[in-house]
C-alpha positions in Angstrom: -0.5 -33.8 -17.8 0.0 -30.1 -18.0 1.0 -28.7 -14.5 -0.7 -25.7 -13.0 2.6 -24.3 -12.5 6.1 -25.5 -12.9 8.6 -23.6 -10.7 11.6 -25.8 -11.7 11.5 -24.8 -15.4 10.7 -21.0 -14.6 13.7 -21.0 -12.7 15.9 -23.2 -15.7 15.6 -19.9 -18.1 17.5 -18.2 -15.7 19.9 -21.2 -14.2 23.5 -20.1 -15.6 22.7 -16.3 -13.7 21.3 -17.5 -10.7 24.3 -20.2 -10.0 26.9 -16.4 -10.8 24.4 -14.6 -8.7 24.6 -17.6 -5.5 28.4 -18.2 -6.5 29.1 -14.3 -5.9 27.6 -14.6 -2.5 29.1 -17.8 -1.4 32.4 -16.4 -2.6 31.9 -13.0 -0.7 31.6 -14.3 2.5 28.8 -12.2 3.7 25.7 -14.1 4.0 23.5 -12.0 6.3 22.6 -8.0 5.4 25.0 -7.3 3.2 25.3 -5.8 -0.5 22.8 -8.1 -2.8 19.9 -7.6 0.1 20.9 -3.6 -0.2 21.2 -3.9 -3.9 17.8 -5.1 -4.1 15.8 -3.2 -1.5 17.0 0.1 -3.7 15.6 -2.3 -7.0 13.0 -3.1 -5.7 12.4 0.1 -4.6 12.4 1.3 -7.9 10.4 -0.9 -9.5 7.6 -0.2 -7.5 7.9 3.5 -6.9 8.3 3.8 -3.4 10.8 5.3 -1.3 12.0 2.4 0.9 12.2 -1.5 0.3 13.2 -3.7 3.7 13.4 -7.3 3.1 12.3 -9.5 5.5 11.7 -13.6 6.0 8.4 -13.9 3.9 5.3 -11.8 3.3 3.8 -13.1 6.2 6.1 -11.5 8.4 6.1 -8.1 6.2 2.9 -7.9 6.8 3.6 -8.7 10.9 5.6 -5.9 10.9 4.3 -3.4 9.6 1.8 -4.0 11.9 3.6 -4.5 15.4 6.1 -1.3 13.9 2.6 1.1 14.2 2.0 -0.1 17.9 5.4 0.6 18.5 4.9 4.0 16.5 2.2 4.3 18.9 -0.6 4.7 16.2 -2.2 1.3 16.8 -2.9 0.4 20.3 -4.2 -3.8 21.3 -7.9 -4.6 20.4 -7.7 -1.6 17.5 -9.7 -2.8 14.2 -8.1 -3.2 10.8 -10.5 -4.0 8.2 -9.6 -6.7 6.0 -11.1 -8.9 3.2 -13.9 -12.3 4.2 -12.1 -14.5 1.4 -8.4 -13.3 1.5 -6.1 -15.4 2.2 -5.5 -16.4 5.9 -2.2 -14.4 6.6 -3.5 -11.0 6.2 -5.6 -11.9 8.8 -3.0 -13.6 11.0 -1.1 -10.5 10.0 -3.9 -9.0 12.5 -4.9 -11.1 14.9 -0.7 -11.5 16.0 -0.6 -8.2 17.0 -3.9 -8.8 19.2 -5.6 -6.2 17.2 -9.2 -7.4 15.9 -9.6 -8.0 12.2 -12.8 -6.7 10.7 -14.0 -8.9 7.7 -15.3 -7.3 4.6 -16.8 -8.7 1.6 -16.0 -8.6 -1.4 -17.3 -7.4 -5.0 -18.4 -10.1 -6.9 -16.6 -8.3 -9.7 -13.3 -8.4 -8.6 -13.2 -10.6 -5.8 -11.1 -7.8 -3.9 -12.7 -6.5 -1.0 -16.2 -4.2 -1.5 -15.2 -0.6 -1.4 -19.1 0.0 -1.1 -19.2 -2.0 2.4 -16.5 -0.5 4.3 -17.7 2.5 5.5 -20.2 0.9 8.1 -18.1 -1.5 9.3 -15.8 1.9 10.2 -15.9 2.6 14.4 -14.0 4.9 16.6 -11.1 2.2 17.3 -10.8 1.6 13.5 -7.0 2.1 12.6 -6.3 1.0 9.3 -7.6 -0.7 5.7 -5.8 -3.4 4.9 -6.4 -3.8 1.0 -5.3 -7.5 -0.7 -5.2 -7.2 -4.2 -5.9 -10.5 -4.7 -5.5 -13.0 -7.8 -2.5 -10.1 -9.3 -5.6 -7.3 -10.0 -5.2 -3.9 -7.8 -8.0 -2.4 -6.0 -9.1 0.9 -7.1 -7.8 2.7 -4.5 -8.8 6.6 -5.3 -12.2 5.2 -2.9 -10.0 4.0 0.2 -7.8 6.7 -0.1 -10.5 9.2 0.3 -12.1 6.8 3.4 -8.8 6.3 4.9 -8.6 10.3 5.0 -11.9 11.2 6.1 -11.3 9.0 9.1 -7.7 9.5 9.6 -6.9 5.6 8.6 -3.7 4.1 7.7 -4.2 2.4 3.9 -1.6 -1.5 4.2 -1.3 -3.1 1.2 -1.4 -6.8 1.1 0.4 -7.5 -2.1 1.7 -10.9 -2.0 -0.2 -11.5 -5.1 0.2 -8.7 -7.3 4.2 -8.1 -8.1 4.0 -5.2 -10.6 0.2 -4.5 -10.6 -1.0 -1.0 -11.6 -3.7 1.1 -10.7 -4.0 4.4 -11.8 -0.3 5.1 -13.2 0.8 3.8 -9.7 2.3 0.4 -8.6 1.1 -1.6 -6.0 3.7 -1.0 -3.1 3.6 2.5 -3.7 -0.3 3.7 -3.1 -0.9 2.8 0.7 1.2 3.8 3.6 2.9 0.5 3.6 2.7 -3.1 1.6 3.8 -6.4 2.3 5.0 -8.0 -0.6 5.8 -12.3 -0.6 8.6 -14.0 -2.2 7.2 -17.2 -2.0 8.9 -18.9 -5.0 5.1 -19.8 -6.8 4.6 -15.8 -7.2 4.6 -14.0 -10.1 8.1 -12.8 -8.3 9.4 -16.1 -6.5 12.6 -16.5 -4.7 14.5 -20.4 -4.3 13.2 -20.4 -0.7 10.8 -18.0 1.5 11.4 -14.5 1.2 9.5 -10.6 1.7 9.3 -6.6 1.6 7.8 -3.8 3.2 7.9 -1.1 0.8 6.4 2.6 2.2 7.5 5.9 1.9 7.5 6.2 5.7 10.9 6.5 6.4 10.7 6.2 10.9 8.2 3.3 9.6 11.2 1.5 7.7 13.4 2.4 9.9 11.3 0.5 13.0 10.6 -2.1 10.7 14.2 -2.8 10.6 15.1 -2.7 14.0 11.8 -5.5 14.6 13.2 -7.4 12.2 16.9 -7.7 13.1 16.0 -8.5 17.2 14.3 -4.7 17.9 17.7 -3.8 17.0 19.0 -0.2 15.1 22.9 -0.9 16.7 24.3 -4.3 17.6 24.1 -5.2 20.9 21.6 -2.2 21.6 17.5 -2.9 21.6 15.1 -0.7 21.2 12.5 -3.0 20.8 11.6 -6.9 21.7 11.9 -7.7 18.0 12.3 -10.8 15.9 14.7 -12.4 13.6 13.3 -11.6 10.1 15.3 -10.4 7.6 15.7 -11.8 4.1 19.2 -13.6 3.0 21.7 -12.6 1.0 21.4 -15.7 -1.5 17.5 -15.3 -1.7 18.4 -11.3 -2.3 20.9 -12.7 -5.0 18.1 -14.8 -6.8 15.7 -11.6 -6.8 17.5 -9.4 -8.2 18.3 -11.4 -11.0 14.8 -12.0 -11.4 13.3 -9.1 -11.4 15.3 -7.7 -14.5 12.7 -10.5 -16.5 9.3 -9.9 -14.6 7.7 -7.4 -16.6 8.6 -9.9 -19.4 7.0 -12.8 -17.5 4.0 -11.2 -16.8 3.1 -9.7 -20.4 3.1 -13.4 -21.4 0.5 -14.2 -18.3 -1.2 -11.5 -20.2 -0.7 -13.1 -23.6 -2.1 -16.4 -21.9 -4.8 -14.7 -20.1 -6.5 -13.1 -23.3 -6.2 -16.1 -25.2 -8.1 -18.1 -22.2 -10.7 -14.6 -22.4 -10.9 -14.7 -26.0 -11.3 -18.3 -26.6 -13.1 -19.8 -23.4 -16.6 -20.3 -24.3 -19.0 -22.3 -21.8 -21.9 -21.7 -20.7 -20.9 -23.7 -17.9 -17.9 -21.2 -16.1 -17.8 -17.4 -15.6 -14.6 -16.1 -16.8 -13.0 -13.3 -14.6 -14.5 -10.1 -14.9 -11.0 -7.2 -15.2 -11.3 -3.5 -14.8 -8.4 -2.8 -16.7 -5.9 -5.5 -18.8 -3.4 -3.8 -18.9 -2.5 -3.4 -15.0 -3.6 -7.2 -14.1 -0.8 -9.2 -13.6 -2.5 -12.7 -13.8 -0.8 -14.0 -10.6 -4.1 -16.3 -10.7 -6.4 -17.2 -13.7 -9.9 -18.1 -12.1 -13.1 -19.1 -13.1 -16.1 -20.1 -11.3 -17.7 -23.2 -11.9 -21.1 -24.1 -9.7 -19.9 -27.8 -10.6 -16.5 -27.5 -9.6 -16.0 -31.0 -8.9 -17.2 -32.2 -11.7 -14.9 -29.8 -13.6 -11.6 -29.9 -11.9 -12.2 -33.6 -12.0 -13.1 -33.6 -15.7 -9.9 -31.4 -16.3 -7.6 -33.6 -14.0 -8.9 -36.9 -16.7 -8.2 -35.2 -19.3 -4.4 -34.4 -18.6 -4.8 -30.7 -16.9 -3.9 -29.9 -12.8 -6.0 -27.2 -11.6 -5.5 -26.0 -7.9 -8.4 -24.2 -5.7 -7.4 -20.7 -3.8 -9.2 -21.0 -1.5 -11.4 -24.1 -0.6 -12.3 -23.1 3.2 -12.2 -19.3 3.8 -10.5 -18.0 7.0 -13.7 -17.2 8.9 -14.3 -20.8 9.0 -11.2 -22.4 9.7 -10.8 -24.1 13.5 -8.0 -21.2 14.2 -10.5 -18.4 14.2 -13.7 -20.5 16.1 -14.9 -17.5 17.1 -16.2 -16.3 14.0 -17.8 -20.1 13.5 -21.5 -18.7 13.6 -20.6 -15.7 11.1 -22.0 -15.5 7.7 -20.6 -13.9 4.7 -22.9 -15.2 1.6 -20.8 -13.7 -1.2 -17.4 -15.0 0.5 -18.6 -18.4 0.9 -20.1 -18.3 -3.1 -16.8 -17.6 -4.2 -15.2 -20.2 -2.3 -17.5 -22.7 -3.3 -16.8 -22.5 -7.2 -13.5 -20.8 -7.7 -11.1 -22.6 -9.9 -7.3 -21.7 -10.7 -6.5 -23.0 -14.3 -2.8 -23.0 -15.6 -1.4 -19.6 -16.1 2.8 -18.8 -15.5 5.4 -16.7 -17.5 6.8 -20.1 -19.6 3.4 -21.7 -20.0 3.3 -22.2 -23.9 0.7 -21.8 -26.7 0.7 -25.8 -27.6 -0.8 -26.4 -23.6 -2.3 -22.9 -23.6 -4.9 -24.6 -26.3 -5.1 -27.7 -25.1 -6.4 -26.4 -21.8 -9.2 -23.9 -24.0 -10.5 -27.1 -25.6 -10.7 -29.4 -23.0 -12.4 -26.7 -20.6 -14.7 -25.8 -23.6 -15.6 -29.3 -23.9 -16.8 -30.0 -20.7 -20.4 -30.4 -20.7 
């Protein structure tokens, strides 16, 4: 069986360096908010092109803390509205509602599956305070029009970059384009820790300082608490793991692009719709997502022929029981996407033999 994502062997490439990094932390005697976290934050800021990085416990916390910080700074108030794509993973929306803000869902574009820029302005009201863009599957949203709308209506732009480490829009990497960005380092991400982890990037010093305090029990200084905070910090061992893997991220992205190019050039099956990309050099291919009207049949056929696939995501967030208040809403484009998408294997270590086999099997589906 060709597995969807071989996380074990991805990390085995760097086994000795990871062991040395972990050993260094163990020997240091400092396990929270120490040198490794500080160095990773500096290196990740340099990589993204942002002034500040704040390490947090996971990607959901990164988005939650951005919203919470804007509330503490007086930019947002409870029940204010945040525009967000309707086909995103539920974490994007949880971050909004967790702060007693109101998610306003906007349909995606059928071309890229990212938020449809042409449908945003009609959703803006006097209560709108931000647009959250999600760089879905590893392809950056085209940000010029988003930033123009934000300027016109005095809105914040928040990037959910959990699937897009290293992706570009024009000449800027995600994480350095909007007002703030949330990243996840879940092990399956292009830049994955060996456990949970996340980060916020921003050029706003006040926002960065507020997020850092909020994630440290609301404290800027030990035993002095400015906010009713939480505990959300990137620990030293995960920071050390991420420092090792960050050095190799661009080479892994390059390999993913080679696989994606092979898929795009060689999958020839009229039953399947391949991804539509705006610029190959900017896409980081966290996922390679095809669409099929007979998805169940395709997935079963591929499994029977030794290829594991996944569905990202089978149920849209507005159809989840957690958001039963939206049960009567209809988002036809989102539902079509959720009903048809299927993710093929792709990773920084997938070999050409497996890639060729996948293409041959995919092309054999009738």
